[in-house]
DSSP file (Angstrom, degrees, kcal/mol; ACC not computed):
  #  RESIDUE AA STRUCTURE BP1 BP2  ACC     N-H-->O    O-->H-N    N-H-->O    O-->H-N    TCO  KAPPA ALPHA  PHI   PSI    X-CA   Y-CA   Z-CA
    1    1 A X              0   0    0      0, 0.0     2,-0.6     0, 0.0     0, 0.0   0.000 360.0 360.0 360.0 123.5    0.0    0.0    0.0
    2    2 A X        +     0   0    0      2,-0.0     2,-0.3     0, 0.0     0, 0.0  -0.952 360.0 158.1-115.5 118.3    1.4    3.3   -1.0
    3    3 A X        -     0   0    0     -2,-0.6     0, 0.0     2,-0.2     0, 0.0  -0.950  46.5-132.0-137.5 156.9   -0.1    6.4    0.5
    4    4 A X  S    S+     0   0    0     -2,-0.3     2,-0.4     2,-0.0    -1,-0.1   0.577  73.6 113.2 -85.4  -7.5    0.9   10.0    1.0
    5    5 A X        -     0   0    0      1,-0.2    -2,-0.2     2,-0.1    56,-0.1  -0.500  51.0-164.8 -66.7 121.0   -0.3    9.9    4.7
    6    6 A X  S    S+     0   0    0     -2,-0.4     2,-1.3     1,-0.2    -1,-0.2   0.837  71.6  72.7 -78.4 -32.4    2.9   10.2    6.8
    7    7 A X  E     +A   60   0A   0     53,-0.7    53,-2.6     2,-0.0     2,-0.5  -0.680  60.7 157.1 -90.9  89.7    1.3    9.0   10.1
    8    8 A X  E     -A   59   0A   0     -2,-1.3     2,-0.5    51,-0.2    51,-0.2  -0.965  15.2-177.3-119.5 118.4    0.9    5.3    9.6
    9    9 A X  E     -A   58   0A   0     49,-2.7    49,-3.8    -2,-0.5     2,-0.3  -0.959  12.6-148.8-119.0 126.0    0.7    3.1   12.7
   10   10 A X  E     +A   57   0A   0     -2,-0.5    20,-2.7    47,-0.2     2,-0.3  -0.665  34.4 124.6 -96.7 152.1    0.4   -0.7   12.6
   11   11 A X  E     -AB  56  29A   0     45,-2.3    45,-2.5    18,-0.3     2,-0.4  -0.939  52.8 -80.1-174.2-164.4   -1.4   -2.8   15.1
   12   12 A X  E     -AB  55  28A   0     16,-2.3    16,-2.7    -2,-0.3     2,-0.2  -0.980  38.5-115.8-126.8 132.1   -4.1   -5.4   15.8
   13   13 A X  E     + B   0  27A   0     41,-2.9    40,-3.3    -2,-0.4    14,-0.3  -0.479  32.3 175.4 -66.9 127.8   -7.8   -4.8   16.1
   14   14 A X  E     +     0   0A   0     12,-2.6     2,-0.3     1,-0.3    -1,-0.2   0.661  63.0  11.9-105.4 -23.8   -9.0   -5.6   19.6
   15   15 A X  E     - B   0  26A   0     11,-1.2    11,-2.8    36,-0.1     2,-0.4  -0.974  50.3-166.7-159.7 139.0  -12.6   -4.5   19.5
   16   16 A X  E     - B   0  25A   0     -2,-0.3     2,-0.5     9,-0.2     9,-0.2  -0.995  10.1-169.5-128.2 125.2  -15.3   -3.5   17.0
   17   17 A X  E     - B   0  24A   0      7,-2.7     7,-2.2    -2,-0.4     2,-0.4  -0.960  11.2-153.7-117.4 115.5  -18.6   -1.9   18.2
   18   18 A X  E     - B   0  23A   0     -2,-0.5     5,-0.2     5,-0.2     2,-0.2  -0.725  12.7-177.9 -92.4 135.4  -21.3   -1.6   15.7
   19   19 A X        -     0   0    0      3,-2.6    -1,-0.0    -2,-0.4     4,-0.0  -0.432  50.1 -85.7-107.7-168.5  -24.0    1.0   15.8
   20   20 A X  S    S-     0   0    0     -2,-0.2     3,-0.1     1,-0.1    -2,-0.0   0.861 119.8  -3.7 -70.7 -32.8  -26.9    1.5   13.4
   21   21 A X  S    S+     0   0    0      1,-0.2    21,-3.2    21,-0.1    22,-0.5   0.641 130.4  45.3-125.4 -40.9  -24.8    3.6   11.0
   22   22 A X  E     - C   0  41A   0     19,-0.3    -3,-2.6    20,-0.1     2,-0.3  -0.596  60.2-161.7-108.6 167.4  -21.4    4.2   12.6
   23   23 A X  E     -BC  18  40A   0     17,-3.0    17,-2.1    -5,-0.2     2,-0.4  -0.969  12.7-137.3-143.5 157.1  -18.9    1.9   14.3
   24   24 A X  E     -BC  17  39A   0     -7,-2.2    -7,-2.7    -2,-0.3     2,-0.5  -0.966  16.8-165.7-116.0 138.0  -15.9    2.3   16.6
   25   25 A X  E     -BC  16  38A   0     13,-2.7    13,-2.7    -2,-0.4     2,-0.5  -0.984   5.6-154.8-125.5 123.3  -12.8    0.2   16.0
   26   26 A X  E     -BC  15  37A   0    -11,-2.8   -12,-2.6    -2,-0.5   -11,-1.2  -0.852  10.2-169.4-100.4 131.7  -10.0   -0.1   18.7
   27   27 A X  E     -BC  13  36A   0      9,-2.7     9,-2.6    -2,-0.5     2,-0.6  -0.982  15.4-145.7-121.4 123.6   -6.5   -1.0   17.5
   28   28 A X  E     -BC  12  35A   0    -16,-2.7   -16,-2.3    -2,-0.5     7,-0.2  -0.795  29.8-127.1 -84.8 120.0   -3.7   -1.9   19.9
   29   29 A X  E >   -B   11   0A   0      5,-2.8     3,-1.1    -2,-0.6   -18,-0.3  -0.380  26.6 -98.9 -70.5 144.8   -0.5   -0.5   18.3
   30   30 A X  T 3  S+     0   0    0    -20,-2.7    -1,-0.1     1,-0.2     3,-0.1  -0.307 103.5  26.5 -59.4 141.9    2.5   -2.7   17.8
   31   31 A X  T 3  S+     0   0    0      1,-0.2     2,-0.3    -3,-0.1    -1,-0.2   0.551 121.1  20.5  86.1   7.7    5.2   -2.6   20.4
   32   32 A X  S <  S-     0   0    0     -3,-1.1    -1,-0.2     2,-0.1    -4,-0.0  -0.939  87.7 -81.7-174.9-162.3    3.1   -1.5   23.3
   33   33 A X  S    S+     0   0    0     -2,-0.3     2,-0.2    -3,-0.1    -3,-0.1   0.220  72.0 130.2-111.4  11.9   -0.2   -1.2   25.1
   34   34 A X        -     0   0    0     -5,-0.2    -5,-2.8    -4,-0.1     2,-0.4  -0.470  41.6-156.8 -72.8 136.6   -1.4    2.0   23.3
   35   35 A X  E     -C   28   0A   0     -7,-0.2     2,-0.4    -2,-0.2    -7,-0.2  -0.955   6.5-162.6-117.0 133.5   -4.9    1.9   21.8
   36   36 A X  E     -C   27   0A   0     -9,-2.6    -9,-2.7    -2,-0.4     2,-0.5  -0.953   9.1-153.6-109.4 132.8   -6.2    4.0   19.0
   37   37 A X  E     -C   26   0A   0     -2,-0.4     2,-0.4   -11,-0.2   -11,-0.2  -0.925  10.0-168.8-111.6 128.9  -10.0    4.3   18.5
   38   38 A X  E     -C   25   0A   0    -13,-2.7   -13,-2.7    -2,-0.5     2,-0.6  -0.932  13.3-147.7-115.1 138.8  -11.3    5.1   15.1
   39   39 A X  E     +C   24   0A   0     -2,-0.4     2,-0.3   -15,-0.2   -15,-0.2  -0.930  35.4 152.7-103.4 117.6  -14.9    6.0   14.2
   40   40 A X  E     -C   23   0A   0    -17,-2.1   -17,-3.0    -2,-0.6     2,-0.1  -0.845  47.8 -75.3-135.7 172.0  -15.9    4.8   10.8
   41   41 A X  E  >  -C   22   0A   0     -2,-0.3     4,-1.7   -19,-0.2   -19,-0.3  -0.368  31.9-127.0 -70.6 150.3  -19.1    3.7    9.0
   42   42 A X  H  > S+     0   0    0    -21,-3.2     4,-2.2     1,-0.2     5,-0.2   0.883 113.0  57.7 -60.7 -39.0  -20.7    0.4    9.8
   43   43 A X  H  > S+     0   0    0    -22,-0.5     4,-2.8     1,-0.2    -1,-0.2   0.889 103.8  51.1 -59.9 -40.7  -20.6   -0.2    6.0
   44   44 A X  H  > S+     0   0    0      2,-0.2     4,-2.4     1,-0.2    -1,-0.2   0.895 107.9  52.7 -65.1 -41.1  -16.8    0.2    5.9
   45   45 A X  H  X>S+     0   0    0     -4,-1.7     5,-2.0     1,-0.2     4,-0.9   0.932 113.7  43.6 -58.6 -45.7  -16.4   -2.3    8.8
   46   46 A X  H ><5S+     0   0    0     -4,-2.2     3,-0.5     1,-0.2    -2,-0.2   0.923 114.2  48.9 -68.3 -43.8  -18.4   -4.8    6.9
   47   47 A X  H 3<5S+     0   0    0     -4,-2.8    -1,-0.2     1,-0.2    -2,-0.2   0.849 116.1  43.2 -64.5 -34.5  -16.7   -4.2    3.5
   48   48 A X  H 3<5S-     0   0    0     -4,-2.4    -1,-0.2    -5,-0.2    -2,-0.2   0.561 105.7-126.8 -88.6  -8.4  -13.2   -4.4    5.0
   49   49 A X  T <<5 -     0   0    0     -4,-0.9     2,-0.3    -3,-0.5    -3,-0.2   0.854  40.6-177.9  67.4  35.4  -14.0   -7.5    7.1
   50   50 A X      < +     0   0    0     -5,-2.0     2,-0.3    -6,-0.2    -1,-0.2  -0.505  15.0 139.9 -75.9 132.7  -12.8   -5.8   10.3
   51   51 A X    >   -     0   0    0     -2,-0.3     3,-1.9   -36,-0.0   -38,-0.2  -0.967  58.3 -63.3-161.3 163.1  -12.9   -7.9   13.5
   52   52 A X  T 3  S+     0   0    0     -2,-0.3   -38,-0.2     1,-0.2     3,-0.1  -0.243 118.6  28.9 -55.0 135.9  -10.9   -8.6   16.5
   53   53 A X  T 3  S+     0   0    0    -40,-3.3     2,-0.3     1,-0.3    -1,-0.2   0.250  86.7 127.1  96.2 -11.4   -7.5  -10.1   15.7
   54   54 A X    <   -     0   0    0     -3,-1.9   -41,-2.9   -41,-0.2    -1,-0.3  -0.621  61.6-123.5 -81.1 135.8   -7.1   -8.6   12.3
   55   55 A X  E     +A   12   0A   0     -2,-0.3     2,-0.3   -43,-0.2   -43,-0.2  -0.607  40.7 173.9 -75.9 135.0   -3.9   -6.7   11.6
   56   56 A X  E     -A   11   0A   0    -45,-2.5   -45,-2.3    -2,-0.3     2,-0.5  -0.953  31.5-131.1-142.2 159.7   -4.6   -3.1   10.5
   57   57 A X  E     -A   10   0A   0     -2,-0.3     2,-0.5   -47,-0.2   -47,-0.2  -0.968  19.3-146.2-112.3 124.3   -2.8    0.1    9.7
   58   58 A X  E     -A    9   0A   0    -49,-3.8   -49,-2.7    -2,-0.5     2,-0.5  -0.804  13.4-160.2 -90.6 124.7   -4.1    3.3   11.4
   59   59 A X  E     -A    8   0A   0     -2,-0.5     2,-0.6   -51,-0.2   -51,-0.2  -0.934   2.4-163.1-108.0 124.0   -3.7    6.3    9.1
   60   60 A X  E     +A    7   0A   0    -53,-2.6   -53,-0.7    -2,-0.5     2,-0.4  -0.927  18.2 162.2-113.0 116.0   -3.8    9.7   10.8
   61   61 A X        +     0   0    0     -2,-0.6     2,-0.3   -56,-0.1    -2,-0.1  -0.965  14.7 151.5-134.5 115.3   -4.4   12.7    8.5
   62   62 A X        -     0   0    0     -2,-0.4     3,-0.1     1,-0.1    -2,-0.0  -0.988  45.7-148.6-147.3 150.0   -5.5   15.9   10.2
   63   63 A X  S    S+     0   0    0     -2,-0.3     2,-0.4     1,-0.1    -1,-0.1   0.548  90.3  43.0 -92.6  -9.5   -5.3   19.6    9.7
   64   64 A X        -     0   0    0      2,-0.0     2,-0.4     0, 0.0    -1,-0.1  -0.995  55.8-174.7-138.4 143.2   -5.2   20.2   13.5
   65   65 A X        -     0   0    0     -2,-0.4     2,-0.4    -3,-0.1    -3,-0.0  -0.990  14.1-162.6-131.9 127.1   -3.6   18.7   16.5
   66   66 A X        -     0   0    0     -2,-0.4     2,-0.3     2,-0.0    -2,-0.0  -0.899   5.1-171.4-113.3 141.8   -4.5   19.8   20.0
   67   67 A X        -     0   0    0     -2,-0.4     2,-0.4     2,-0.0    -2,-0.0  -0.936   3.3-162.7-126.2 149.8   -2.5   19.3   23.2
   68   68 A X        -     0   0    0     -2,-0.3     2,-0.3     2,-0.0    -2,-0.0  -0.975   5.0-173.7-131.2 148.8   -3.4   19.9   26.8
   69   69 A X              0   0    0     -2,-0.4    -2,-0.0     1,-0.0     0, 0.0  -0.961 360.0 360.0-135.9 155.4   -1.2   20.2   29.9
   70   70 A X              0   0    0     -2,-0.3    -1,-0.0     0, 0.0    -2,-0.0   0.465 360.0 360.0 -82.1 360.0   -1.9   20.5   33.6
């Protein structure tokens, strides 16, 4: 897969929660215990065959990044 997205994180899907239209997919990143949660359409989950145990690449493309500190 060749993409221009620079932030590509590989991991394993740990959980898929389906709603009526949307779904959340949790991915445990390789090399640690960090989890990334993505909100995608239910249709995309079904078309891609996403389920727990499947290896996936998280692609992060954003115009904004916000940080907070105490």
